[in-house]
N, CA and C atoms as an extended XYZ file, in Angstrom:
273
Properties=species:S:1:pos:R:3:atomname:S:1:resname:S:1:resid:I:1 pbc="F F F"
N       -16.589       -5.566        2.135 N   MET     1
C       -16.265       -4.627        3.188 CA  MET     1
C       -14.753       -4.507        3.359 C   MET     1
N       -14.040       -5.640        3.279 N   LYS     2
C       -12.582       -5.596        3.439 CA  LYS     2
C       -11.948       -4.751        2.346 C   LYS     2
N       -12.420       -4.924        1.135 N   LEU     3
C       -11.873       -4.162        0.030 CA  LEU     3
C       -12.125       -2.668        0.237 C   LEU     3
N       -13.279       -2.308        0.743 N   PHE     4
C       -13.589       -0.906        1.020 CA  PHE     4
C       -12.599       -0.321        2.011 C   PHE     4
N       -12.280       -1.064        3.049 N   VAL     5
C       -11.331       -0.598        4.060 CA  VAL     5
C        -9.954       -0.384        3.443 C   VAL     5
N        -9.525       -1.315        2.617 N   VAL     6
C        -8.218       -1.189        1.967 CA  VAL     6
C        -8.197        0.032        1.054 C   VAL     6
N        -9.253        0.224        0.272 N   LEU     7
C        -9.313        1.384       -0.607 CA  LEU     7
C        -9.351        2.686        0.177 C   LEU     7
N       -10.063        2.682        1.274 N   LEU     8
C       -10.109        3.862        2.127 CA  LEU     8
C        -8.720        4.180        2.682 C   LEU     8
N        -8.023        3.169        3.124 N   LEU     9
C        -6.672        3.379        3.647 CA  LEU     9
C        -5.714        3.836        2.558 C   LEU     9
N        -5.876        3.295        1.370 N   LEU    10
C        -5.051        3.733        0.252 CA  LEU    10
C        -5.296        5.211       -0.035 C   LEU    10
N        -6.543        5.622        0.015 N   ALA    11
C        -6.867        7.035       -0.202 CA  ALA    11
C        -6.233        7.911        0.862 C   ALA    11
N        -6.211        7.440        2.101 N   VAL    12
C        -5.577        8.198        3.179 CA  VAL    12
C        -4.078        8.317        2.920 C   VAL    12
N        -3.440        7.209        2.534 N   PHE    13
C        -2.007        7.250        2.230 CA  PHE    13
C        -1.723        8.243        1.111 C   PHE    13
N        -2.518        8.188        0.064 N   VAL    14
C        -2.280        9.050       -1.089 CA  VAL    14
C        -2.538       10.505       -0.751 C   VAL    14
N        -3.581       10.797       -0.007 N   SER    15
C        -3.912       12.183        0.278 CA  SER    15
C        -2.972       12.815        1.291 C   SER    15
N        -2.382       12.030        2.180 N   HIS    16
C        -1.513       12.591        3.208 CA  HIS    16
C        -0.032       12.464        2.898 C   HIS    16
N         0.316       11.732        1.882 N   SER    17
C         1.714       11.571        1.526 CA  SER    17
C         2.024       12.485        0.351 C   SER    17
N         3.200       13.051        0.367 N   SER    18
C         3.582       13.869       -0.778 CA  SER    18
C         3.825       12.948       -1.959 C   SER    18
N         3.763       13.517       -3.144 N   SER    19
C         3.996       12.695       -4.327 CA  SER    19
C         5.415       12.139       -4.315 C   SER    19
N         6.338       12.859       -3.713 N   GLN    20
C         7.713       12.360       -3.624 CA  GLN    20
C         7.754       11.085       -2.794 C   GLN    20
N         7.007       11.028       -1.696 N   ASN    21
C         6.956        9.814       -0.883 CA  ASN    21
C         6.372        8.655       -1.666 C   ASN    21
N         5.354        8.901       -2.451 N   LEU    22
C         4.725        7.835       -3.220 CA  LEU    22
C         5.617        7.374       -4.367 C   LEU    22
N         6.433        8.271       -4.897 N   CYS    23
C         7.306        7.903       -6.017 CA  CYS    23
C         8.375        6.896       -5.608 C   CYS    23
N         8.617        6.756       -4.333 N   ILE    24
C         9.584        5.756       -3.884 CA  ILE    24
C         9.129        4.355       -4.285 C   ILE    24
N         7.823        4.179       -4.485 N   MET    25
C         7.296        2.881       -4.899 CA  MET    25
C         7.750        2.515       -6.316 C   MET    25
N         8.283        3.484       -7.059 N   CYS    26
C         8.734        3.229       -8.431 CA  CYS    26
C        10.162        2.698       -8.468 C   CYS    26
N        10.815        2.659       -7.347 N   ASN    27
C        12.167        2.123       -7.278 CA  ASN    27
C        12.112        0.648       -7.680 C   ASN    27
N        12.916        0.242       -8.647 N   PRO    28
C        12.862       -1.164       -9.083 CA  PRO    28
C        13.272       -2.159       -7.992 C   PRO    28
N        13.902       -1.679       -6.947 N   LEU    29
C        14.271       -2.570       -5.843 CA  LEU    29
C        13.084       -2.884       -4.931 C   LEU    29
N        12.019       -2.122       -5.091 N   ILE    30
C        10.813       -2.352       -4.284 CA  ILE    30
C         9.820       -3.141       -5.132 C   ILE    30
N         9.630       -4.381       -4.773 N   ALA    31
C         8.712       -5.256       -5.504 CA  ALA    31
C         7.338       -5.251       -4.843 C   ALA    31
N         6.327       -5.448       -5.649 N   ILE    32
C         4.972       -5.591       -5.106 CA  ILE    32
C         4.831       -7.031       -4.638 C   ILE    32
N         4.515       -7.221       -3.371 N   PRO    33
C         4.352       -8.590       -2.871 CA  PRO    33
C         3.256       -9.330       -3.643 C   PRO    33
N         3.475      -10.600       -3.863 N   THR    34
C         2.510      -11.400       -4.623 CA  THR    34
C         1.493      -12.108       -3.740 C   THR    34
N         1.608      -11.940       -2.433 N   ASP    35
C         0.611      -12.530       -1.533 CA  ASP    35
C         0.253      -11.524       -0.438 C   ASP    35
N        -0.839      -11.800        0.249 N   TRP    36
C        -1.334      -10.859        1.246 CA  TRP    36
C        -0.366      -10.713        2.415 C   TRP    36
N         0.250      -11.785        2.850 N   LEU    37
C         1.180      -11.690        3.977 CA  LEU    37
C         2.317      -10.720        3.660 C   LEU    37
N         2.875      -10.821        2.474 N   GLY    38
C         3.931       -9.895        2.083 CA  GLY    38
C         3.446       -8.462        2.016 C   GLY    38
N         2.246       -8.262        1.503 N   SER    39
C         1.671       -6.913        1.443 CA  SER    39
C         1.398       -6.366        2.830 C   SER    39
N         0.918       -7.225        3.701 N   GLN    40
C         0.638       -6.825        5.072 CA  GLN    40
C         1.919       -6.340        5.751 C   GLN    40
N         2.991       -7.067        5.560 N   LEU    41
C         4.276       -6.666        6.140 CA  LEU    41
C         4.755       -5.343        5.549 C   LEU    41
N         4.621       -5.183        4.230 N   ALA    42
C         5.030       -3.936        3.579 CA  ALA    42
C         4.185       -2.757        4.068 C   ALA    42
N         2.886       -2.971        4.216 N   LEU    43
C         2.018       -1.904        4.708 CA  LEU    43
C         2.342       -1.539        6.150 C   LEU    43
N         2.738       -2.521        6.944 N   ASN    44
C         3.146       -2.232        8.318 CA  ASN    44
C         4.382       -1.346        8.339 C   ASN    44
N         5.328       -1.610        7.438 N   VAL    45
C         6.517       -0.755        7.341 CA  VAL    45
C         6.106        0.641        6.896 C   VAL    45
N         5.206        0.718        5.918 N   ALA    46
C         4.730        2.020        5.442 CA  ALA    46
C         4.063        2.797        6.574 C   ALA    46
N         3.298        2.128        7.398 N   CYS    47
C         2.678        2.795        8.550 CA  CYS    47
C         3.742        3.406        9.458 C   CYS    47
N         4.782        2.655        9.720 N   SER    48
C         5.837        3.112       10.618 CA  SER    48
C         6.622        4.278       10.032 C   SER    48
N         6.881        4.231        8.726 N   VAL    49
C         7.708        5.261        8.088 CA  VAL    49
C         6.908        6.519        7.772 C   VAL    49
N         5.734        6.343        7.171 N   LEU    50
C         4.958        7.493        6.729 CA  LEU    50
C         4.139        8.145        7.843 C   LEU    50
N         3.717        7.354        8.807 N   PHE    51
C         2.840        7.865        9.870 CA  PHE    51
C         3.321        7.419       11.246 C   PHE    51
N         4.521        7.823       11.654 N   PRO    52
C         5.048        7.331       12.933 CA  PRO    52
C         4.170        7.683       14.133 C   PRO    52
N         3.457        8.795       14.039 N   GLU    53
C         2.625        9.207       15.178 CA  GLU    53
C         1.393        8.338       15.357 C   GLU    53
N         0.993        7.630       14.322 N   ILE    54
C        -0.172        6.732       14.437 CA  ILE    54
C         0.175        5.328       13.964 C   ILE    54
N         1.442        4.965       14.059 N   SER    55
C         1.852        3.667       13.514 CA  SER    55
C         1.191        2.491       14.219 C   SER    55
N         0.996        2.569       15.519 N   ALA    56
C         0.410        1.431       16.240 CA  ALA    56
C        -1.005        1.107       15.755 C   ALA    56
N        -1.921        2.085       15.688 N   PRO    57
C        -3.252        1.734       15.179 CA  PRO    57
C        -3.253        1.392       13.692 C   PRO    57
N        -2.366        2.027       12.928 N   CYS    58
C        -2.270        1.732       11.497 CA  CYS    58
C        -1.835        0.281       11.292 C   CYS    58
N        -0.811       -0.141       11.997 N   ILE    59
C        -0.327       -1.528       11.909 CA  ILE    59
C        -1.400       -2.492       12.404 C   ILE    59
N        -2.043       -2.147       13.497 N   GLY    60
C        -3.112       -2.991       14.032 CA  GLY    60
C        -4.244       -3.182       13.042 C   GLY    60
N        -4.557       -2.126       12.317 N   LEU    61
C        -5.623       -2.212       11.327 CA  LEU    61
C        -5.252       -3.186       10.213 C   LEU    61
N        -4.039       -3.049        9.666 N   PHE    62
C        -3.629       -3.952        8.599 CA  PHE    62
C        -3.474       -5.383        9.096 C   PHE    62
N        -3.057       -5.558       10.331 N   ASN    63
C        -2.935       -6.912       10.872 CA  ASN    63
C        -4.293       -7.569       11.074 C   ASN    63
N        -5.334       -6.764       11.226 N   SER    64
C        -6.662       -7.339       11.468 CA  SER    64
C        -7.407       -7.651       10.168 C   SER    64
N        -6.907       -7.165        9.041 N   ILE    65
C        -7.553       -7.435        7.753 CA  ILE    65
C        -6.994       -8.732        7.178 C   ILE    65
N        -7.866       -9.589        6.686 N   ASN    66
C        -7.423      -10.833        6.062 CA  ASN    66
C        -7.899      -10.863        4.618 C   ASN    66
N        -6.982      -10.560        3.700 N   LEU    67
C        -7.300      -10.569        2.274 CA  LEU    67
C        -6.616      -11.724        1.554 C   LEU    67
N        -6.278      -12.751        2.298 N   THR    68
C        -5.543      -13.873        1.727 CA  THR    68
C        -6.240      -14.449        0.500 C   THR    68
N        -7.526      -14.659        0.576 N   SER    69
C        -8.232      -15.300       -0.542 CA  SER    69
C        -8.472      -14.357       -1.715 C   SER    69
N        -8.591      -13.071       -1.476 N   SER    70
C        -8.906      -12.144       -2.571 CA  SER    70
C        -7.697      -11.398       -3.116 C   SER    70
N        -6.555      -11.523       -2.469 N   TYR    71
C        -5.388      -10.743       -2.894 CA  TYR    71
C        -4.961      -11.085       -4.317 C   TYR    71
N        -5.029      -12.348       -4.693 N   GLN    72
C        -4.630      -12.738       -6.047 CA  GLN    72
C        -5.488      -12.050       -7.105 C   GLN    72
N        -6.751      -11.795       -6.789 N   ASN    73
C        -7.620      -11.070       -7.718 CA  ASN    73
C        -7.270       -9.584       -7.755 C   ASN    73
N        -6.787       -9.061       -6.656 N   MET    74
C        -6.449       -7.647       -6.555 CA  MET    74
C        -5.083       -7.339       -7.156 C   MET    74
N        -4.197       -8.306       -7.169 N   TYR    75
C        -2.802       -8.097       -7.555 CA  TYR    75
C        -2.627       -7.408       -8.918 C   TYR    75
N        -3.316       -7.838       -9.984 N   PRO    76
C        -3.118       -7.157      -11.277 CA  PRO    76
C        -3.484       -5.672      -11.222 C   PRO    76
N        -4.487       -5.335      -10.427 N   PHE    77
C        -4.899       -3.940      -10.318 CA  PHE    77
C        -3.868       -3.127       -9.523 C   PHE    77
N        -3.272       -3.748       -8.534 N   ILE    78
C        -2.218       -3.083       -7.764 CA  ILE    78
C        -1.035       -2.789       -8.672 C   ILE    78
N        -0.680       -3.746       -9.513 N   VAL    79
C         0.416       -3.546      -10.469 CA  VAL    79
C         0.074       -2.401      -11.422 C   VAL    79
N        -1.151       -2.361      -11.922 N   SER    80
C        -1.574       -1.285      -12.831 CA  SER    80
C        -1.531        0.073      -12.146 C   SER    80
N        -1.960        0.119      -10.900 N   MET    81
C        -1.924        1.382      -10.155 CA  MET    81
C        -0.490        1.865      -10.000 C   MET    81
N         0.415        0.950       -9.722 N   ARG    82
C         1.826        1.325       -9.583 CA  ARG    82
C         2.364        1.859      -10.909 C   ARG    82
N         2.030        1.207      -11.998 N   GLU    83
C         2.494        1.657      -13.312 CA  GLU    83
C         2.023        3.075      -13.602 C   GLU    83
N         0.768        3.363      -13.291 N   GLU    84
C         0.232        4.709      -13.515 CA  GLU    84
C         0.924        5.734      -12.601 C   GLU    84
N         1.136        5.360      -11.363 N   LEU    85
C         1.825        6.247      -10.425 CA  LEU    85
C         3.227        6.566      -10.947 C   LEU    85
N         3.926        5.568      -11.429 N   CYS    86
C         5.302        5.767      -11.898 CA  CYS    86
C         5.350        6.609      -13.159 C   CYS    86
N         4.310        6.565      -13.974 N   LYS    87
C         4.253        7.463      -15.141 CA  LYS    87
C         4.203        8.909      -14.673 C   LYS    87
N         3.440        9.185      -13.624 N   LYS    88
C         3.326       10.547      -13.104 CA  LYS    88
C         4.616       10.979      -12.408 C   LYS    88
N         5.279       10.043      -11.778 N   CYS    89
C         6.519       10.373      -11.080 CA  CYS    89
C         7.663       10.656      -12.046 C   CYS    89
N         7.573       10.118      -13.245 N   ALA    90
C         8.633       10.325      -14.239 CA  ALA    90
C         8.568       11.720      -14.843 C   ALA    90
N         7.453       12.385      -14.687 N   VAL    91
C         7.256       13.724      -15.280 CA  VAL    91
C         8.010       14.764      -14.505 C   VAL    91
C-alpha cells in the first residue's frame, strides 16, 4: 500500500509539473538520497517549491509515509527512472 501511495504521488508530480521542472533533477548537483529520510526531506522541499498552494498537506503526506525498510529495494529503480528522465531532457 505504501508503494502505491508513492507511485500515485509520483504520477501527480509528473502530470502537473512541466518537463522543464522535472529536468532540474538531471542537475549533477542534485543527488538522489540513499535513504528514506533524505528522500522524505527532498520530497518535502519539492512539495514547497512545485506546489506551494498545497504544500502543507503534501508535506504531511510524505511525513506520514515510512519507507525506511523498503527504500533500499526501491533505490535502483529510482536511479533508473532518473536516467530515463535525463535522456528525454537532453533532447
